[in-house]
C-alpha positions in Angstrom: -17.2 -6.0 -17.6 -16.8 -2.3 -18.4 -13.8 -1.1 -16.4 -15.5 2.3 -15.9 -17.7 0.7 -13.2 -14.7 -0.3 -11.1 -14.3 3.0 -9.2 -17.8 2.7 -8.0 -17.2 -0.8 -6.8 -13.8 -0.3 -5.2 -14.9 2.9 -3.4 -17.7 0.9 -1.7 -14.9 -1.6 -0.6 -12.9 1.3 0.7 -15.8 2.6 2.7 -16.5 -0.9 4.0 -12.9 -1.2 5.1 -13.2 2.2 6.9 -16.4 1.0 8.7 -14.8 -2.3 9.8 -11.6 -0.5 10.9 -13.8 1.6 13.3 -15.8 -1.4 14.4 -12.6 -3.4 15.0 -11.1 -0.5 17.0 -14.2 -0.3 19.2 -14.3 -4.1 19.7 -10.7 -4.2 20.9 -11.3 -1.2 23.2 -14.2 -3.3 24.8 -11.9 -6.3 25.1 -13.8 -8.4 22.5 -10.8 -10.0 20.8 -12.7 -12.5 18.6 -15.0 -9.8 17.2 -12.0 -7.5 16.7 -10.3 -10.3 14.8 -13.2 -10.9 12.5 -13.8 -7.2 11.8 -10.2 -6.5 11.1 -10.0 -9.5 8.7 -13.1 -8.0 6.9 -11.3 -4.6 6.7 -8.2 -6.3 5.4 -10.0 -8.4 2.8 -12.0 -5.4 1.6 -8.8 -3.4 1.3 -7.1 -6.1 -0.6 -9.9 -6.5 -3.0 -10.0 -2.7 -3.4 -6.4 -2.7 -4.3 -6.8 -5.4 -6.8 -9.7 -3.7 -8.5 -7.9 -0.3 -8.4 -4.9 -1.7 -10.1 -7.0 -3.5 -12.8 -8.9 -0.2 -13.4 -5.8 1.9 -13.8 -4.1 -0.7 -15.9 -7.2 -0.7 -18.2 -7.9 3.1 -18.4 -4.6 4.7 -17.4 -4.4 8.0 -15.5 -7.6 9.9 -14.7 -7.1 13.6 -14.7 -8.9 15.9 -12.3 -11.4 17.8 -14.4 -11.5 21.2 -12.7 -9.0 24.1 -12.8 -10.2 26.1 -9.8 -9.5 26.1 -6.1 -10.8 22.5 -5.7 -7.8 21.3 -7.8 -5.5 22.4 -5.0 -7.7 20.7 -2.4 -7.7 17.6 -4.5 -4.0 17.4 -4.7 -3.5 18.2 -1.0 -5.6 15.2 -0.3 -4.3 12.9 -3.1 -0.6 13.2 -2.6 -0.4 12.1 1.1 -3.1 9.6 0.3 -0.9 7.9 -2.3 2.3 8.1 -0.3 0.6 6.7 2.9 -1.3 4.0 0.9 2.0 2.7 -0.4 3.6 2.7 3.1 0.5 1.0 4.6 0.6 -2.2 2.6 3.7 -3.7 4.3 2.6 -2.3 7.6 -0.8 -4.0 7.4 0.9 -7.3 6.3 3.2 -7.0 9.4 0.2 -6.5 11.7 -1.5 -9.6 10.3 1.7 -11.6 10.7 2.1 -10.4 14.3 -1.5 -11.3 15.1 -1.1 -14.7 13.5 2.0 -15.4 15.5 0.2 -14.2 18.6 2.8 -11.5 19.2 0.1 -9.2 20.6 2.4 -6.8 22.4 4.2 -5.9 19.1 0.9 -6.1 17.2 -0.7 -3.6 19.6 2.3 -1.3 19.5 2.4 -1.2 15.7 -1.4 -1.0 15.4 -1.4 2.2 17.4 0.7 3.8 14.6 -0.8 2.0 11.6 -4.6 2.2 12.4 -4.9 6.0 12.2 -3.0 6.1 8.9 -5.1 3.2 7.5 -8.3 4.9 8.4 -7.0 8.2 6.9 -6.2 6.4 3.6 -9.6 4.6 3.5 -11.6 7.8 4.2 -9.5 10.0 1.9 -9.9 7.4 -0.8 -13.7 7.9 -0.6 -13.2 11.7 -0.7 -11.0 11.4 -3.8 -13.6 9.3 -5.5 -16.3 11.9 -4.7 -14.1 14.7 -6.1 -13.1 12.8 -9.2 -16.3 10.9 -10.2 -19.3 12.4 -8.4 -18.5 16.1 -8.3 -18.4 16.4 -12.1 -22.0 15.2 -12.3 -23.0 18.4 -10.5 -20.9 20.9 -12.3 -19.3 21.4 -15.6 -15.5 21.5 -15.9 -14.4 25.0 -17.1 -12.6 24.9 -20.3 -9.6 27.2 -20.4 -9.7 29.2 -23.6 -6.8 31.1 -25.1 -8.5 34.4 -24.3 -8.8 33.5 -20.6 -5.1 32.9 -20.5 -4.2 36.3 -21.9 -4.0 39.2 -19.5 -6.8 41.7 -19.8 -6.6 45.4 -19.3 -8.1 46.6 -16.0 -9.1 50.0 -17.4 -12.4 50.3 -19.3 -12.3 50.9 -23.0 -12.3 54.5 -24.0 -14.7 55.7 -26.6 -12.7 57.9 -29.0 -15.8 59.7 -30.4 -15.9 62.2 -27.5 
C-alpha cells in the first residue's frame, strides 16, 4: 500500500473518533451507560488505529512540511503545537479512563473524564483541521516560492528617470 494514502484514512478515523466522543458524551448525559460504553469504545478504537497509521505514515515518509509561507503558516503552527503536546498527554489519560471504567471506579472515571474529554475532542477536531490545512488546502492554491529577489529589501521610492 502506498503510504501517501494513510493521511486520508487516519483523518477519517480521527473524525469518527470525534463523532463518537460527542455521541458518548450525549449518551452519558441522558444516563444511557451501555450506549455510552459502546460509543466510547468505538472512539477509543478509532483513535488507537489512527495513532498506529499515523506512526506508520511518518515512519515511512518522515516529516511533512507546511507548504505555505504566509499568514496561514502562523495559524497552522498555533493549531499544531498545542495539538501535538495535548495528544501526547492524552494517551496515558485515555488509558487511565479505560482502566477506571473497567474496574468500575466510576466516581474517579467521571472526575477524570470531565478534564480529559474536552482535550480529547480538541485533539480530534484539530487533527482534522491540520489535515485540511496540510493536504487539502494545497489542492486549491499554489505554494508561493520564495525567490532571492523577494527576500531582498526594495526601495519604496519610484525609479527616477535621469533624462529629464
